C-alpha positions, 0 to 999 in steps of 0.5 A: 538343597536346591536353593542353596545350590542356586544361591551359592553357585549362581547356576540357572534353574535348568542347569541345577535341575539337570545335575546328577550326583556325579556332577558334584565333586565334594573334595574339589568343591566344584559343580560341573554343569554338563549339557545332556538330555534329561528325563525331566527335560531340564537343560543347560542353556549353553551347549558346553560344560563348565565347572563352578566353584562351590563353597565349603558349606554347600559341599558339606551340606551335600555330603550330609545329604548324600544318600546311598540309594536313589529312592532315598535321595528325595528326602535330601531335596 
């Protein structure tokens, strides 16, 4: 899923690693990069938020992979 996200959206690795489920809008087919402090120290390079269009294929993969509990989400990565 990580490689598909990087390829489809062109986000930087730090931005991708800092994403949360809420940052991916499936219906709108958008990924929003939000600068924030993350436990994994991943960060967005710029200090501002930005929205990036995502393909139908990527949002479909994300929908299939979306897990109801956080501890199960590791299988999706």
